[in-house]
DSSP file (Angstrom, degrees, kcal/mol; ACC not computed):
  #  RESIDUE AA STRUCTURE BP1 BP2  ACC     N-H-->O    O-->H-N    N-H-->O    O-->H-N    TCO  KAPPA ALPHA  PHI   PSI    X-CA   Y-CA   Z-CA
    1    1 A X              0   0    0      0, 0.0     2,-0.5     0, 0.0     0, 0.0   0.000 360.0 360.0 360.0 131.2   76.0 -149.1   59.6
    2    2 A X        -     0   0    0      3,-0.0     2,-0.5     0, 0.0     3,-0.0  -0.818 360.0-149.6 -96.5 127.2   79.3 -150.9   59.3
    3    3 A X        -     0   0    0     -2,-0.5     6,-0.0     1,-0.0     0, 0.0  -0.858  24.7-113.6 -99.3 127.5   79.3 -154.5   60.4
    4    4 A X        -     0   0    0     -2,-0.5    -1,-0.0     1,-0.1     0, 0.0  -0.200  22.3-161.1 -57.1 144.1   82.5 -155.8   61.9
    5    5 A X        +     0   0    0     57,-0.1    -1,-0.1     4,-0.1    -2,-0.0   0.217  49.5 117.6-113.1   8.6   84.1 -158.5   59.6
    6    6 A X  S  > S-     0   0    0      1,-0.1     4,-2.4     4,-0.0    58,-0.2  -0.303  78.5-106.9 -77.0 163.9   86.4 -160.1   62.3
    7    7 A X  H  > S+     0   0    0     56,-2.3     4,-3.9    53,-0.4     5,-0.2   0.864 116.5  57.6 -62.6 -35.6   86.1 -163.6   63.3
    8    8 A X  H  > S+     0   0    0     53,-2.2     4,-2.2     2,-0.2    -1,-0.2   0.933 110.3  44.3 -60.6 -45.8   84.6 -162.8   66.7
    9    9 A X  H  > S+     0   0    0     52,-0.4     4,-2.2     2,-0.2    -1,-0.2   0.917 114.9  47.6 -60.3 -48.7   81.8 -160.9   65.1
   10   10 A X  H  X S+     0   0    0     -4,-2.4     4,-3.2     2,-0.2     5,-0.3   0.930 111.3  51.5 -63.7 -46.1   81.2 -163.6   62.5
   11   11 A X  H  X S+     0   0    0     -4,-3.9     4,-2.4     1,-0.2     6,-0.3   0.948 109.6  50.0 -58.5 -47.5   81.3 -166.4   65.2
   12   12 A X  H  X>S+     0   0    0     -4,-2.2     5,-1.8    -5,-0.2     4,-0.6   0.892 113.4  45.3 -60.1 -43.2   78.8 -164.7   67.3
   13   13 A X  H ><5S+     0   0    0     -4,-2.2     3,-0.6     3,-0.2    -1,-0.2   0.941 115.1  46.2 -59.8 -54.3   76.4 -164.2   64.3
   14   14 A X  H 3<5S+     0   0    0     -4,-3.2    -2,-0.2     1,-0.2    -1,-0.2   0.861 123.1  34.4 -62.3 -36.4   76.7 -167.6   63.0
   15   15 A X  H 3<5S-     0   0    0     -4,-2.4    -1,-0.2    -5,-0.3    -2,-0.2   0.297 105.1-118.2-105.9  10.3   76.3 -169.3   66.4
   16   16 A X  T <<5 +     0   0    0     -3,-0.6     2,-0.4    -4,-0.6    -3,-0.2   0.884  60.2 154.5  61.6  37.7   73.9 -166.9   68.0
   17   17 A X      < -     0   0    0     -5,-1.8     2,-0.2    -6,-0.3    -1,-0.2  -0.825  47.7-119.5-104.7 139.5   76.4 -166.0   70.8
   18   18 A X    >>  -     0   0    0     -2,-0.4     3,-2.7     1,-0.1     4,-0.7  -0.532  28.7-119.9 -64.8 135.2   76.4 -162.7   72.8
   19   19 A X  G >4 S+     0   0    0      1,-0.3     3,-1.1    -2,-0.2     4,-0.4   0.861 113.8  57.5 -48.4 -37.1   79.7 -160.9   72.3
   20   20 A X  G 34 S+     0   0    0      1,-0.3    -1,-0.3     2,-0.1     4,-0.2   0.631 107.5  47.5 -73.4 -10.9   80.4 -161.0   75.9
   21   21 A X  G <> S+     0   0    0     -3,-2.7     4,-2.4     1,-0.1    -1,-0.3   0.418  83.6  99.5-104.1  -3.0   80.1 -164.9   75.9
   22   22 A X  H <X S+     0   0    0     -3,-1.1     4,-2.7    -4,-0.7     5,-0.3   0.919  81.0  46.8 -49.5 -61.4   82.4 -165.3   72.8
   23   23 A X  H  > S+     0   0    0     -4,-0.4     4,-2.8     1,-0.2    -1,-0.2   0.913 115.4  44.9 -53.3 -51.5   85.7 -166.3   74.7
   24   24 A X  H  > S+     0   0    0     -4,-0.2     4,-2.1     1,-0.2    -1,-0.2   0.886 113.5  49.2 -68.2 -37.8   84.0 -168.8   77.0
   25   25 A X  H  X S+     0   0    0     -4,-2.4     4,-2.2     2,-0.2    -2,-0.2   0.930 114.4  45.5 -65.8 -45.2   82.0 -170.4   74.2
   26   26 A X  H  X S+     0   0    0     -4,-2.7     4,-2.9    -5,-0.2     5,-0.3   0.927 110.4  54.7 -64.5 -41.2   85.1 -170.7   71.9
   27   27 A X  H  X S+     0   0    0     -4,-2.8     4,-2.1    -5,-0.3    -1,-0.2   0.953 109.2  47.4 -58.2 -50.0   87.2 -172.1   74.8
   28   28 A X  H  < S+     0   0    0     -4,-2.1    -1,-0.2     1,-0.2    -2,-0.2   0.904 116.4  43.4 -54.4 -48.0   84.6 -174.8   75.5
   29   29 A X  H  < S+     0   0    0     -4,-2.2    -1,-0.2     1,-0.2    -2,-0.2   0.832 120.6  40.2 -70.7 -33.9   84.5 -175.8   71.8
   30   30 A X  H  < S+     0   0    0     -4,-2.9    66,-3.1    -5,-0.2    70,-0.3   0.616  88.8 102.5 -94.6 -14.6   88.2 -175.6   71.2
   31   31 A X  B  < S-A   95   0A   0     -4,-2.1    64,-0.2    -5,-0.3     5,-0.1  -0.379  90.9 -88.7 -69.7 151.9   89.6 -177.2   74.4
   32   32 A X    >>  -     0   0    0     62,-1.8     3,-1.6    60,-0.3     4,-0.6  -0.390  37.5-129.9 -60.5 129.2   90.7 -180.7   74.1
   33   33 A X  G >4 S+     0   0    0      1,-0.3     3,-1.2     2,-0.2     4,-0.4   0.857 105.0  57.4 -48.6 -43.1   87.7 -183.0   74.8
   34   34 A X  G 34 S+     0   0    0      1,-0.2    -1,-0.3     2,-0.1     3,-0.2   0.748 111.8  43.1 -63.2 -21.1   89.4 -185.1   77.3
   35   35 A X  G X4 S+     0   0    0     -3,-1.6     3,-1.5    57,-0.2     4,-0.4   0.456  81.8  97.1-100.1  -4.0   90.2 -182.0   79.4
   36   36 A X  G X< S+     0   0    0     -3,-1.2     3,-1.5    -4,-0.6     4,-0.3   0.844  78.9  60.0 -59.7 -35.4   86.9 -180.2   79.2
   37   37 A X  G 3  S+     0   0    0     -4,-0.4     3,-0.4     1,-0.3     4,-0.3   0.776 101.4  57.8 -64.0 -23.1   85.7 -181.6   82.5
   38   38 A X  G <> S+     0   0    0     -3,-1.5     4,-2.6     1,-0.2     5,-0.3   0.530  75.6  96.1 -85.9 -10.1   88.8 -179.9   84.1
   39   39 A X  H <> S+     0   0    0     -3,-1.5     4,-1.8    -4,-0.4    -1,-0.2   0.852  84.1  49.1 -52.2 -41.4   87.9 -176.4   83.0
   40   40 A X  H  > S+     0   0    0     -3,-0.4     4,-1.2    -4,-0.3    -1,-0.2   0.914 114.2  46.2 -60.1 -47.7   86.3 -175.5   86.3
   41   41 A X  H  > S+     0   0    0     -4,-0.3     4,-2.5     2,-0.2    -2,-0.2   0.832 109.8  53.9 -69.3 -34.5   89.2 -176.8   88.3
   42   42 A X  H  X S+     0   0    0     -4,-2.6     4,-1.7     1,-0.2     7,-0.3   0.884 107.6  50.0 -66.8 -39.7   91.8 -175.1   86.1
   43   43 A X  H  < S+     0   0    0     -4,-1.8    -1,-0.2    -5,-0.3    -2,-0.2   0.866 115.6  43.9 -66.8 -32.4   90.1 -171.7   86.6
   44   44 A X  H  < S+     0   0    0     -4,-1.2    -2,-0.2     1,-0.2     3,-0.2   0.843 107.9  60.0 -81.0 -32.9   90.2 -172.4   90.5
   45   45 A X  H  < S-     0   0    0     -4,-2.5     2,-0.3     1,-0.3    -2,-0.2   0.923 128.6 -12.7 -57.9 -45.3   93.8 -173.7   90.3
   46   46 A X    ><  -     0   0    0     -4,-1.7     3,-1.3    -5,-0.1     4,-0.4  -0.932  51.2-140.8-157.6 125.9   95.1 -170.4   89.0
   47   47 A X  T 3  S+     0   0    0     -2,-0.3     3,-0.1     1,-0.2    -3,-0.1   0.706 109.5  47.7 -62.4 -13.7   93.4 -167.4   87.6
   48   48 A X  T >  S+     0   0    0      1,-0.1     3,-1.2     2,-0.1     4,-0.4   0.445  82.1  92.4-103.4  -3.0   96.2 -167.3   85.1
   49   49 A X  T <  S+     0   0    0     -3,-1.3     3,-0.4    -7,-0.3     4,-0.2   0.882  95.3  38.2 -62.7 -37.9   96.3 -170.9   84.0
   50   50 A X  T 3> S+     0   0    0     -4,-0.4     4,-2.8     1,-0.2    -1,-0.3   0.335  85.0 104.8 -94.0   5.5   93.9 -170.2   81.0
   51   51 A X  H <> S+     0   0    0     -3,-1.2     4,-2.8     1,-0.2     5,-0.2   0.885  77.6  51.8 -56.7 -41.2   95.4 -166.9   80.2
   52   52 A X  H  > S+     0   0    0     -4,-0.4     4,-2.3    -3,-0.4    -1,-0.2   0.900 111.5  49.3 -59.7 -40.7   97.3 -168.2   77.1
   53   53 A X  H  > S+     0   0    0     -4,-0.2     4,-2.9     1,-0.2    -2,-0.2   0.941 112.0  45.5 -70.6 -42.8   94.1 -169.7   75.8
   54   54 A X  H  X S+     0   0    0     -4,-2.8     4,-2.3     2,-0.2     5,-0.2   0.894 111.9  52.5 -69.2 -32.9   92.1 -166.6   76.3
   55   55 A X  H  X S+     0   0    0     -4,-2.8     4,-2.0    -5,-0.3    -1,-0.2   0.934 112.2  47.6 -57.3 -46.7   94.8 -164.5   74.7
   56   56 A X  H  X S+     0   0    0     -4,-2.3     4,-2.9     1,-0.2     5,-0.3   0.916 108.9  51.6 -62.0 -45.4   94.7 -166.8   71.8
   57   57 A X  H  X S+     0   0    0     -4,-2.9     4,-2.1     1,-0.2    -1,-0.2   0.917 113.4  45.5 -63.5 -40.0   90.9 -166.8   71.4
   58   58 A X  H  X S+     0   0    0     -4,-2.3     4,-0.7     2,-0.2    -1,-0.2   0.802 111.1  53.0 -78.2 -25.0   91.0 -162.9   71.4
   59   59 A X  H >< S+     0   0    0     -4,-2.0     3,-0.8    -5,-0.2     4,-0.4   0.937 112.4  44.6 -70.3 -43.0   93.9 -162.8   68.9
   60   60 A X  H >< S+     0   0    0     -4,-2.9     3,-1.7     1,-0.2   -53,-0.4   0.878 105.3  63.8 -63.5 -37.8   91.9 -165.1   66.6
   61   61 A X  H 3< S+     0   0    0     -4,-2.1   -53,-2.2    -5,-0.3   -52,-0.4   0.757 100.1  52.2 -57.3 -24.1   88.8 -163.0   67.2
   62   62 A X  T << S+     0   0    0     -3,-0.8    -1,-0.3    -4,-0.7    -2,-0.2   0.580  86.0 107.1 -92.5  -6.9   90.4 -160.1   65.5
   63   63 A X    <   -     0   0    0     -3,-1.7   -56,-2.3    -4,-0.4   -55,-0.2  -0.404  42.8-175.6 -72.2 147.8   91.4 -162.0   62.3
   64   64 A X        +     0   0    0    -58,-0.2     2,-0.3     1,-0.2    -1,-0.1   0.498  68.8  43.6-114.8 -13.2   89.5 -161.2   59.1
   65   65 A X  S >  S-     0   0    0     56,-0.1     3,-1.6     1,-0.1    -1,-0.2  -0.975  78.8-124.0-134.8 148.2   91.1 -163.7   56.8
   66   66 A X  G >  S+     0   0    0     -2,-0.3     3,-2.7     1,-0.3     4,-0.4   0.848 106.0  69.0 -56.9 -37.9   92.0 -167.4   57.3
   67   67 A X  G 3  S+     0   0    0      1,-0.3     4,-0.4     2,-0.2    -1,-0.3   0.688  90.4  65.3 -60.8 -18.9   95.7 -166.8   56.4
   68   68 A X  G <> S+     0   0    0     -3,-1.6     4,-0.6     1,-0.2    -1,-0.3   0.363  83.2  78.5 -83.2   2.9   96.0 -164.8   59.6
   69   69 A X  H X> S+     0   0    0     -3,-2.7     4,-1.9     2,-0.2     3,-1.3   0.963  83.3  59.0 -72.2 -53.0   95.4 -167.9   61.8
   70   70 A X  H 3> S+     0   0    0     -4,-0.4     4,-2.1     1,-0.3     5,-0.2   0.841 102.9  50.5 -50.6 -44.8   98.8 -169.4   61.5
   71   71 A X  H 3> S+     0   0    0     -4,-0.4     4,-1.9     1,-0.2    -1,-0.3   0.840 109.6  54.2 -65.5 -27.5  100.7 -166.3   63.0
   72   72 A X  H <X S+     0   0    0     -3,-1.3     4,-1.9    -4,-0.6    -1,-0.2   0.905 106.4  50.8 -73.1 -35.6   98.2 -166.4   65.9
   73   73 A X  H  X S+     0   0    0     -4,-1.9     4,-2.0     2,-0.2    -2,-0.2   0.889 108.5  51.6 -63.2 -37.7   99.0 -170.1   66.5
   74   74 A X  H  X S+     0   0    0     -4,-2.1     4,-1.5     1,-0.2    -2,-0.2   0.923 110.5  48.3 -64.3 -43.0  102.7 -169.3   66.6
   75   75 A X  H  X S+     0   0    0     -4,-1.9     4,-0.7     1,-0.2    -1,-0.2   0.857 111.3  52.1 -61.6 -35.9  102.1 -166.5   69.2
   76   76 A X  H  < S+     0   0    0     -4,-1.9     3,-0.4     1,-0.2    -2,-0.2   0.886 110.3  45.9 -70.9 -40.1  100.0 -169.0   71.2
   77   77 A X  H  < S+     0   0    0     -4,-2.0    -1,-0.2     1,-0.2    -2,-0.2   0.781 113.8  50.3 -73.0 -27.0  102.7 -171.7   71.2
   78   78 A X  H  < S+     0   0    0     -4,-1.5    -1,-0.2    -5,-0.2    -2,-0.2   0.599  83.3 122.7 -82.7 -12.1  105.4 -168.9   72.2
   79   79 A X  S >< S-     0   0    0     -4,-0.7     3,-1.6    -3,-0.4     4,-0.4  -0.187  72.3-125.1 -56.5 139.4  103.1 -167.6   75.1
   80   80 A X  G >  S+     0   0    0      1,-0.3     3,-1.2     2,-0.2    -1,-0.1   0.823 109.8  59.9 -57.3 -30.7  104.9 -167.8   78.4
   81   81 A X  G 3  S+     0   0    0      1,-0.3    -1,-0.3   -33,-0.0     7,-0.2   0.751 102.7  53.4 -68.6 -23.8  102.2 -169.9   79.9
   82   82 A X  G <  S+     0   0    0     -3,-1.6     2,-0.5    -6,-0.2     3,-0.4   0.454  89.3  95.8 -92.0   1.4  102.8 -172.6   77.2
   83   83 A X  S <  S-     0   0    0     -3,-1.2     3,-0.1    -4,-0.4    -5,-0.0  -0.808 104.2 -16.1 -95.5 126.6  106.6 -172.9   78.0
   84   84 A X  S    S+     0   0    0     -2,-0.5     2,-0.6     1,-0.2    -1,-0.2   0.812  92.3 136.0  49.3  42.1  107.7 -175.6   80.3
   85   85 A X    >>  -     0   0    0     -3,-0.4     4,-3.1     1,-0.1     3,-0.6  -0.868  35.5-169.5-117.5  93.9  104.2 -176.2   81.6
   86   86 A X  H 3>>S+     0   0    0     -2,-0.6     5,-1.8     1,-0.3     4,-1.3   0.774  85.2  57.4 -64.0 -27.0  103.7 -180.0   81.8
   87   87 A X  H 345S+     0   0    0      3,-0.2     6,-1.8     1,-0.2    -1,-0.3   0.941 117.6  34.9 -65.0 -43.4   99.9 -179.7   82.5
   88   88 A X  H <45S+     0   0    0     -3,-0.6     4,-0.3     4,-0.2    -2,-0.2   0.901 127.5  36.1 -71.8 -49.2   99.5 -177.7   79.3
   89   89 A X  H  <5S+     0   0    0     -4,-3.1    -3,-0.2     3,-0.2    -2,-0.1   0.924 127.8  25.3 -80.9 -48.1  102.1 -179.4   77.1
   90   90 A X  T  <5S+     0   0    0     -4,-1.3    -3,-0.2    -5,-0.3    -4,-0.1   0.892 129.7  38.0 -90.9 -41.0  102.0 -183.1   78.1
   91   91 A X  S   <S-     0   0    0     -5,-1.8    -1,-0.2    -4,-0.1    -3,-0.2   0.461 100.1-130.7 -89.0   1.8   98.5 -183.5   79.4
   92   92 A X        +     0   0    0     -4,-0.3     2,-1.8    -6,-0.2   -60,-0.3   0.850  44.0 162.7  56.4  42.5   97.1 -181.2   76.8
   93   93 A X        +     0   0    0     -6,-1.8     2,-0.3   -62,-0.1    -1,-0.2  -0.478  53.9  69.2 -83.2  66.5   95.1 -179.0   79.3
   94   94 A X  S    S-     0   0    0     -2,-1.8   -62,-1.8    -3,-0.1     2,-0.2  -0.922  95.6 -52.2-164.3-178.8   94.7 -176.4   76.8
   95   95 A X  B     -A   31   0A   0     -2,-0.3     2,-0.7   -64,-0.2   -64,-0.3  -0.503  46.5-128.2 -75.1 141.1   93.1 -175.4   73.5
   96   96 A X     >  -     0   0    0    -66,-3.1     4,-2.4    -2,-0.2     5,-0.2  -0.776  12.2-155.8 -85.5 119.2   93.5 -177.7   70.5
   97   97 A X  H  > S+     0   0    0     -2,-0.7     4,-2.6     1,-0.2     5,-0.2   0.860  95.0  55.3 -64.5 -32.5   94.8 -175.5   67.6
   98   98 A X  H  > S+     0   0    0      2,-0.2     4,-2.5     1,-0.2    -1,-0.2   0.930 107.2  47.2 -68.4 -42.5   93.4 -178.1   65.2
   99   99 A X  H  > S+     0   0    0    -69,-0.2     4,-1.9     2,-0.2    -2,-0.2   0.959 116.3  45.3 -61.5 -48.0   89.8 -177.8   66.7
  100  100 A X  H  X S+     0   0    0     -4,-2.4     4,-2.7   -70,-0.3     5,-0.2   0.868 110.2  55.3 -67.7 -33.7   90.0 -173.9   66.7
  101  101 A X  H  X S+     0   0    0     -4,-2.6     4,-2.7     2,-0.2    -1,-0.2   0.945 110.5  45.5 -57.9 -47.2   91.5 -174.1   63.1
  102  102 A X  H  X S+     0   0    0     -4,-2.5     4,-2.6     1,-0.2    -2,-0.2   0.886 112.7  51.4 -62.8 -37.3   88.4 -176.1   62.0
  103  103 A X  H  X S+     0   0    0     -4,-1.9     4,-2.2     2,-0.2    -1,-0.2   0.905 111.7  45.1 -63.0 -46.5   86.1 -173.8   63.8
  104  104 A X  H  X S+     0   0    0     -4,-2.7     4,-2.8     2,-0.2     5,-0.3   0.944 112.7  51.1 -65.5 -45.7   87.6 -170.7   62.2
  105  105 A X  H  X S+     0   0    0     -4,-2.7     4,-2.4     1,-0.2     5,-0.2   0.915 111.1  49.7 -58.8 -44.8   87.5 -172.3   58.8
  106  106 A X  H  X S+     0   0    0     -4,-2.6     4,-2.1    -5,-0.2    -1,-0.2   0.920 112.8  46.3 -61.2 -44.7   83.8 -173.3   59.3
  107  107 A X  H  X S+     0   0    0     -4,-2.2     4,-1.8     2,-0.2    -2,-0.2   0.894 113.0  47.1 -66.6 -44.6   82.8 -169.9   60.3
  108  108 A X  H  X S+     0   0    0     -4,-2.8     4,-0.8     1,-0.2    -1,-0.2   0.877 114.5  48.7 -64.0 -39.3   84.7 -168.0   57.6
  109  109 A X  H  <>S+     0   0    0     -4,-2.4     5,-3.5    -5,-0.3     6,-0.4   0.867 107.6  52.6 -67.4 -39.3   83.3 -170.4   54.9
  110  110 A X  H ><5S+     0   0    0     -4,-2.1     3,-1.1     1,-0.2    -2,-0.2   0.891 110.5  49.4 -70.5 -35.2   79.8 -170.2   56.1
  111  111 A X  H 3<5S+     0   0    0     -4,-1.8    -1,-0.2     1,-0.2    -2,-0.2   0.707 112.6  47.3 -69.4 -22.1   80.0 -166.4   55.9
  112  112 A X  T ><5S-     0   0    0     -4,-0.8     3,-0.6    -3,-0.2    -1,-0.2   0.038 124.8 -98.2-110.9  27.8   81.5 -166.5   52.4
  113  113 A X  T < 5S-     0   0    0     -3,-1.1    -3,-0.2     1,-0.2    -2,-0.1   0.758  71.3 -60.9  66.5  28.6   78.9 -169.0   51.1
  114  114 A X  T 3 <S+     0   0    0     -5,-3.5    -1,-0.2    -8,-0.1    -4,-0.1   0.736  78.2 170.1  75.2  25.4   80.8 -172.2   51.4
  115  115 A X    <   -     0   0    0     -3,-0.6     2,-0.3    -6,-0.4    -1,-0.1  -0.058  51.4 -72.0 -58.3 172.4   83.8 -171.5   49.1
  116  116 A X    >   -     0   0    0      1,-0.1     3,-2.0     3,-0.1     4,-0.4  -0.525  43.1-127.1 -72.7 134.5   86.7 -173.8   49.0
  117  117 A X  G >  S+     0   0    0      1,-0.3     3,-1.8    -2,-0.3    -1,-0.1   0.823 106.2  62.0 -49.5 -40.5   88.7 -173.5   52.3
  118  118 A X  G 3  S+     0   0    0      1,-0.3    -1,-0.3   -52,-0.0    -2,-0.0   0.782  99.3  55.3 -62.3 -25.5   91.9 -172.9   50.4
  119  119 A X  G <  S+     0   0    0     -3,-2.0     2,-0.8     2,-0.0    -1,-0.3   0.532  79.2 102.9 -88.0  -0.2   90.5 -169.8   48.8
  120  120 A X    <         0   0    0     -3,-1.8   -53,-0.1    -4,-0.4   -55,-0.1  -0.691 360.0 360.0 -78.5 114.8   89.7 -168.2   52.0
  121  121 A X              0   0    0     -2,-0.8    -1,-0.2   -55,-0.2   -56,-0.1   0.510 360.0 360.0-170.0 360.0   92.4 -165.7   52.5
């Protein structure tokens, strides 16, 4: 049996999360802390408001090496929902790329026995 080696599979294994809950769990952990209270309202405000965040989470979910994280960040910043949206850009009602970067690094390192983060690649 082949075990998937992507971030989503590793995250679910390390944190005991069912795959169908992956995106919402990562969203809660990676969203800016000051804005977490607003997640319910943001979902109600527009079904598309969090689309960039979910797209980013699923893009990151497919990576198998840490070096693939930065291209996903660039795509996230270029997402149409992140352009000229003051709620997302100025008020930071979105995912923190730094928080998600730490989460990705933590999971990849835990799976690789705690090697130096720079060697994950």
